[in-house]
C-alpha positions as CSV (number, residue, x, y, z in Angstrom):
1,M,69.2,68.4,111.5
2,N,72.3,68.7,109.0
3,G,71.3,72.5,108.6
4,L,71.6,73.2,112.3
5,I,75.0,71.7,113.0
6,N,78.1,74.1,113.1
7,P,80.7,72.2,111.4
8,D,83.5,73.8,112.9
9,G,81.9,73.2,116.7
10,A,81.2,69.3,115.3
11,G,84.8,68.9,114.2
12,I,86.0,69.7,117.8
13,L,83.6,67.7,119.7
14,A,84.2,64.6,117.5
15,V,88.2,65.0,118.6
16,K,87.2,65.3,122.4
17,L,84.7,62.4,122.4
18,S,87.3,60.6,120.5
19,G,90.1,61.2,123.3
20,V,92.7,61.3,120.3
21,G,95.3,63.8,120.9
22,D,95.5,65.6,124.2
23,E,96.7,69.1,122.3
24,D,94.2,72.2,122.3
25,V,92.7,72.2,119.2
26,Q,92.9,75.7,117.7
27,L,90.9,77.1,114.8
28,I,92.6,79.7,112.6
29,D,90.3,82.3,110.5
30,V,92.0,82.9,107.0
31,T,91.4,85.7,104.4
32,P,89.4,83.8,101.6
33,L,90.9,85.8,98.7
34,S,93.7,88.4,98.6
35,L,93.5,92.0,99.7
36,G,95.3,94.9,98.3
37,V,95.0,98.3,96.6
38,W,94.5,99.6,92.8
39,C,97.2,101.2,91.4
40,R,97.8,103.6,88.3
41,G,97.8,101.4,85.3
42,D,94.8,99.2,86.7
43,V,97.4,97.2,88.7
44,M,96.0,95.1,91.7
45,A,98.9,95.5,94.5
46,V,98.7,92.5,97.1
47,L,98.8,93.4,100.8
48,I,97.5,90.7,102.0
49,P,97.7,87.2,100.0
50,R,95.2,84.7,100.3
51,N,94.9,82.5,103.6
52,S,96.3,84.9,105.4
53,P,95.5,84.5,109.3
54,I,92.9,87.1,110.7
55,P,93.8,89.5,112.0
56,T,96.8,90.6,110.2
57,K,99.3,93.6,109.5
58,K,100.9,94.7,106.7
59,Q,102.8,97.8,105.7
60,R,103.8,99.1,102.1
61,L,105.3,101.9,100.9
62,F,103.7,103.6,98.0
63,S,104.9,106.9,96.2
64,T,102.8,109.0,93.8
65,S,102.6,109.0,90.1
66,I,101.9,112.3,89.6
67,D,103.8,115.7,90.2
68,N,102.7,117.7,93.1
69,I,99.4,116.0,94.1
70,T,98.1,116.8,97.3
71,S,95.2,114.2,97.8
72,L,94.7,110.6,97.1
73,A,92.2,108.2,96.7
74,I,93.0,104.7,97.8
75,Y,90.9,101.9,95.9
76,V,90.9,98.5,98.5
77,C,90.3,95.5,96.7
78,Q,89.3,91.7,97.1
79,G,90.7,88.8,94.9
80,E,93.3,87.2,92.5
81,R,93.5,88.9,89.3
82,G,96.4,90.9,88.0
83,N,94.0,93.7,86.8
84,A,92.7,95.4,89.7
85,S,88.9,96.3,87.8
86,E,88.4,92.3,87.7
87,N,88.5,92.0,91.3
88,Y,86.0,93.3,93.9
89,L,86.1,96.7,95.1
90,L,85.6,96.6,99.1
91,G,85.6,100.4,99.5
92,E,87.6,103.5,98.8
93,L,89.8,106.1,100.9
94,D,90.8,109.7,100.3
95,L,93.7,110.7,101.8
96,S,94.6,114.5,101.4
97,G,97.3,116.8,103.0
98,F,100.2,115.7,101.1
99,P,103.2,118.1,100.9
100,P,103.6,119.1,97.0
101,A,106.3,116.7,95.5
102,P,107.6,115.7,92.3
103,R,106.5,111.9,91.4
104,G,107.8,109.3,92.5
105,K,84.3,87.9,107.1
106,L,83.4,85.4,104.4
107,G,79.5,85.3,103.9
108,S,79.1,89.1,104.8
109,I,80.8,90.2,101.5
110,L,81.2,87.6,98.9
111,S,79.8,84.5,98.5
112,K,81.6,80.7,99.0
113,A,80.5,80.5,95.1
114,E,81.9,83.6,94.0
115,I,85.1,83.0,96.2
116,E,85.7,80.3,93.9
117,K,84.6,81.7,90.5
118,M,87.1,84.3,91.4
119,I,90.0,82.1,92.2
120,A,89.4,80.0,89.0
121,D,89.2,83.2,87.0
122,A,92.4,84.5,88.3
123,E,93.8,80.7,87.3
124,R,92.2,81.4,83.6
125,F,93.4,84.8,83.2
126,K,97.1,84.1,84.8
127,L,99.3,84.7,81.9
128,E,96.8,87.5,80.4
129,D,97.0,89.2,83.7
130,E,101.2,88.7,83.9
131,A,101.5,90.2,80.4
132,H,99.4,93.3,81.4
133,V,101.2,94.0,84.4
134,K,104.6,93.4,82.8
135,K,103.5,96.0,80.3
136,V,102.6,98.5,83.0
137,M,105.8,97.9,85.0
138,A,107.6,98.6,81.6
139,H,105.7,102.0,81.2
140,R,106.1,103.1,84.8
141,A,110.0,102.3,84.7
142,L,110.8,104.1,81.4
143,D,108.2,107.4,83.2
144,Q,110.4,107.1,86.6
145,C,113.8,106.6,84.6
146,V,113.1,109.6,82.0
147,S,111.6,111.8,85.0
148,K,115.1,111.1,87.1
149,M,117.2,112.2,83.7
150,R,115.2,115.6,83.7
151,T,115.6,116.2,87.4
152,K,119.4,115.5,87.2
153,I,120.3,117.1,83.9
154,K,119.0,120.5,85.2
155,D,121.8,120.4,87.6
156,Y,124.7,122.5,86.9
157,K,127.2,120.2,88.0
158,V,125.6,117.2,85.8
159,R,125.7,119.2,82.4
160,L,129.1,120.3,83.3
161,S,130.4,116.7,84.2
162,L,128.4,115.9,80.7
163,V,130.6,118.2,78.9
164,K,133.8,116.9,80.4
165,V,132.9,113.5,78.9
166,G,132.0,114.7,75.3
167,L,129.0,116.7,74.7
168,N,128.4,120.1,73.2
169,V,125.6,122.4,73.7
170,K,123.8,121.0,70.5
171,D,123.9,117.9,72.4
172,L,122.4,119.0,75.6
173,V,119.4,120.7,73.4
174,S,118.7,117.7,71.8
175,L,118.8,115.7,75.2
176,D,116.5,118.3,76.8
177,H,114.3,118.1,73.8
178,Q,114.4,114.1,73.6
179,I,113.4,113.6,77.6
180,K,110.4,116.3,77.0
181,E,109.1,114.3,74.0
182,T,109.3,111.0,75.5
183,L,107.2,112.5,78.8
184,E,104.3,113.8,76.2
185,W,104.4,110.4,74.5
186,L,104.2,108.4,77.4
187,D,101.3,110.6,78.8
188,E,99.2,110.4,75.4
189,N,100.3,106.8,75.3
190,P,99.2,105.0,78.5
191,D,98.5,101.4,76.7
192,A,101.6,101.5,74.8
193,E,102.9,97.7,74.6
194,Q,106.0,96.8,76.2
195,A,107.9,96.2,72.6
196,E,107.2,100.1,72.0
197,L,108.2,101.3,75.7
198,E,111.5,99.2,74.9
199,D,111.9,100.9,71.3
200,K,111.4,104.3,73.1
201,K,114.3,103.6,76.0
202,S,116.7,102.5,72.9
203,E,115.5,105.9,71.2
204,L,116.4,107.8,74.4
205,Y,119.5,105.7,75.0
206,N,120.9,106.8,71.4
207,I,120.2,109.9,72.0
208,C,122.1,110.2,75.5
209,I,124.8,107.6,74.3
210,P,125.7,109.0,70.7
211,K,128.0,106.4,68.5
212,K,130.9,109.2,68.4
213,F,131.2,109.1,72.3
214,H,131.5,105.3,72.3
215,H,134.8,105.4,74.8
216,A,132.9,107.8,77.0
217,A,129.7,105.5,77.1
218,K,130.2,104.1,80.9
219,D,131.0,107.7,82.1
220,L,127.6,109.0,80.6
221,L,125.6,105.8,81.8
222,K,126.6,106.7,85.6
223,I,125.9,109.9,85.0
224,I,122.7,110.2,83.2
225,F,121.0,106.9,83.9
226,E,122.7,105.5,87.0
227,Y,124.1,102.3,85.7
228,Q,126.9,100.6,87.7
């Protein structure tokens, strides 16, 4: 008999029969696990957090990580892990027609036991996942920084400003070479550790801000790195 009783319906009936409270009882369905998309570096970008009411609507702006792509596959995942590959893949959306531009219900899918396991795994691997996300974010930050620099120093006015604060032709050639080398290194080392990425950024900084120009460092930083 117990197997035929709907727990939600039984709860509502019990409240009505007891006469406790005059307010209406409202049950809200929620998402049992977080929903998000698979981003570059195996990062789970959460759009709808766990326990969000259903239906719900969320918007978030994403930018491409590859130059001049015109189509994109969106992988929708469900779970609590920081690594997208450790979560449940719900499906794939294929989007196309982008103009070329520089980079910049519970039981129907997962059982209750599977959901509880995924939540437990998320807690167990929390530190590991956080370290992975930090590494990916450091890689992405350096990539974006160098890509912006590459775009900016191609501008004649920027190059002229660099010359005015002390750089010569040799310095500019060295800067061009270092930017190209750093972008190639990033492409060849997608799994570089956070410490390696920080060292690479320091190396690039030392090229952009030579010691002999230390008095003009703030001007150079504002021009190249956009520091305030």
